[in-house]
N, C-alpha and C positions, 0 to 999 in steps of 0.2 A: 638604762639611763642617760642616753646620748639623746634623746629628745628633750630631756628635763635639762639637761648641762647646756644644751643648746638655747634653750629659753633662758636660762639663768644666767649665760654671759650676755645675750643681748640685752636683758633687762638692767644688768649692771652699767654695762656699755653706754646706756640712755641715761641714766641717773648720773654717771659722772661726767657725761657731755653736758648734762645741765648745770653741775657744780661746776666745770672750769669754764664756764662761757660767763664773758666778763660784759657787763651789760654798759649802754653809751651813757646811761643817766645814773649815777651812782647815789642810791638811796640815804647814805650814811657819811656823808662828807664831811669830817668836822671844822673844815672852814667856812662852812657856810651857815647863815643866819637862824637860829633857832626861837621863833617865835613863842614868848609867854603868853599872847592872847591875839587873838585877831579880833577886827572889827566886822569882817565879811565882804569888803568890797572887791568886784572881780571886775577886770577891765581886759577884753581881748582885744588887741590893736591890728591892724592890715594883716591877718593870718593867713598865710600859703600853708595847704597841708594835704599830703595824702598818706595812706598807709603805706609803712615801707614794704609791704608782700604786694601792692597794688600802685608803684610810685605812677604809674601813667595816668590813673585815675584821680583826678582832682576832684576833692571834698570841699576845700575851699580855695578862694580865691581873694585876699586882699578882705577878709570877714573882720568885721568888727561888731562888738557887743560889749554894752555896759551892764554889770548887775551891782544896783543899788544894796548896802548894806543892811541888815534886818527887814528886807522886803522878800516878796515870794515872786518867782519869775517863770511862768511856764513856756516851755520851747515846744511848739507843733508842728508838724508836717506828714507830708508820707512817707512810706518807709524811703531809706537812700537820701533823705535832705539834709543831714549830717547832724539830728537831734543829739544821738548818744555819742556822736565827736567829741560835741562840745563837754560832755560829761569827762571824758577822758583828758582831754586837754587841761581841763580845770585839775583832775585827780595828779596830771603830768604822766599817765601811761605812755605817753608821748610829747614828744616835743614837734614842734612848727616847723615848715623850712622857713618860713620867714616871717615877721612880726614878732608879736610879744604877746605873752599869757601875764598879767599883773595882780597881785594880789594886794590888797592894802598898800597900792602904789608900788610896791617893789616886783622886780622881775621874778618869776616863779623860779628861774636859775637860780638865784641867788637866795633860795632859800635851801638850808638842810632837809630834805625830803621825806625823812621820815618823822622829824620833827613837826614838819607842816601837816602832814596825814593825821597827825592827832586832833588836830583841828578841824577836819573835815570828816563826815560821817558820808557811807554811801549805803543805798537801798536800792538793789536792782531787781529785777524781773525773776532771775534765778538765785535767789538768797546764796551765799556759801556756807553752811554748815560742817561741822566736824565731828567727827565720831567720839564726842565726848559726852557728856550729860550737857543737858538744857542750861543748867547755873555756867559751865566752863563756856558756853557760846555767846552767852550774853556779855562776860566778863572778858571776852575776848580782846583785846588790843588797847587794853588799861591797864594800869600796874596792879592796883587792888582797890577793891570794893567791898563794903558792908552788905550783910545780907539783906539791910533795910534800903538800902540804896537799888540792889537788886532787884527787889520785889516793888518798890516805886515805880521803877523803871518798868517793870512787866505790867503794872498796872495800868501805866500811861498808855503803852501798846495794845491794851484790851488783850493781853496774852496771860496773866495771874490766875485768873478763873479757871481756865482749861487746863494751865500747871498742873494747880492744886488738886483737880479733879485726877490729874492720872497717879497711878498706884505709887510714885516714887518723888512726884512732885518735882522739883528741882534737879532732884539726881537722876532723872529719867535720861536714859540714853539716846541720843538722837538717829544713832546708826549712821554708817555711813553716807556722806552727801546729806544726813537729815531724811533717810529713808522712812525712819518710823513715823514720822511726821507728817499732816497734809501741808497742801500749798499752802493755805491760810495761817497755818500755825507756824511752819517756818518764815514766813514774812512776818510776822508778828514778832517772832525772837528777834528776826535781824532788825527790826523796829527799835525793839527793847535795848540793844547792843547799841544802836545809834542813839537812843535817849540818854543812854547811863554814860555815854561818851562825852554829852553835851557840846556837840560841834559847832563852830562858829558859822560852817556853811555844811547845809544838808543837801546831798546831790539824791533826786529820786528818778530812777531811770526804769521806765514802766513799772512801778513798783506793784500795781494791783493789776496787771491787765492778765496774767497766768489763773486768774482766782474767778469763780464763780460771784452771781450777784450778791449772796448774804455774806461771803467771806469779804468781796470787796467794800461792803458798807461797814462791815467793822474796821477793818484796815484802815478803809480812808477816813473812819473818825479817828482813829490813833493819829494818822498823820495829818489831820487837820490841828490837831493840838501839840504836837511836835514842832510844826512849822512858824508858829506864832513867836514874834520877836527874835527870827533868826534868819541870817540870808539862805533863802532855799531857792534850789533848782530844779524844775519839774519838768520831765521829759513825761508825753503821756500820748496814747492813742485814742483813749477813750475821755473824748472832750468834756462829759459830764464832770469829771473830779478837777477841772481846773478853772472853772468858772469864778472862783471865789480869789482868784493869785491877782494881785497887786500891778502884774504887767504878763502881757502875753504876747510872745515874738512867733511869727509865721514864717517858717524856712519853705524855699523851693529852691531844689538843686543847690544846697548852700550859700543861699542868699536871703537876708531878710527882706521880705515884701511887705508886712505888715506889722504895727506895734500899737497895743494899746489895752484897755480892759474888755474885759468880754462885752461889756453893754457897748463901749463906743466902736469895738469892731462888728457886733451884730446890726449895727444903725447902717453901715453900707449896703446891706443887702446883698444880692445875686451878684455883685460887682466885687465885692469883697471875695479874699481865698478863703477866710476863715469863716464867714457865713457859710459858704458854699461846702465846707468841711463838717461843719455843724450841720446843715440841713441833712448831706448826704447820709451822716451816721444816724441821725434821727429815722430818716426813712428806711435805713437797714433794721434798725431796734422794731420798727412796727411790723416790718414784714415777718422778720422772727416772731413776734408775738402772735401774728395772723397765722 
């Protein structure tokens, strides 16, 4: 039993180290502002940022970006340009070294973080599902929801049909980390969760990049419906899915080099960074088809 005891002691020690850790960002400070409703205006001003584990690698230096309420803003660029870091700052996974991140004109540090995140939805490349039923995973993060609301959210996410065809329907167990479901099914459940939450701000971080073409089309149709009328921030490598966004922001090494709509950026031709990215991706797609 010595080996098993050693493993158990190590596992317990790691659990208690997490429980004893004190985070610098208090998620439930009772003295912070608890918003009942948000317009969804996001303003990032003069931000310097590097990750705590890599302080010598500067991601942003004096970075500024304004995201208008009720509009869709796409953020594109090569890997390592800082796209996903913007998502992390808006969700306040991290605080900037310098500068401000404001939501509705108020410093994000002034908000009760748990209350703020109730108004922010996130769909990432690898959605987080838990070892409960599909129903449990859809309602996760809100206090209560009726069966009608759950099914309406699933329909909007193009998930109701495949859920209904399962033997146990909404009572189907997802398995640890959603192992019983395909990538497209997990994404649609994550989108249904975001829809049910009805967030003022919707963050999409490579939400379709891990899917095949058929699944991507279904998921993208669901996302297009969800984005209407709410502040949406879309991070994407596949540029065909962000062409309808109100504003496209192009990043290069943590700096905004271009901003505009798809049509206005394409007019620049090969002198524009966005045009070059689109052309390169289209050429790659043609080679794959050949």
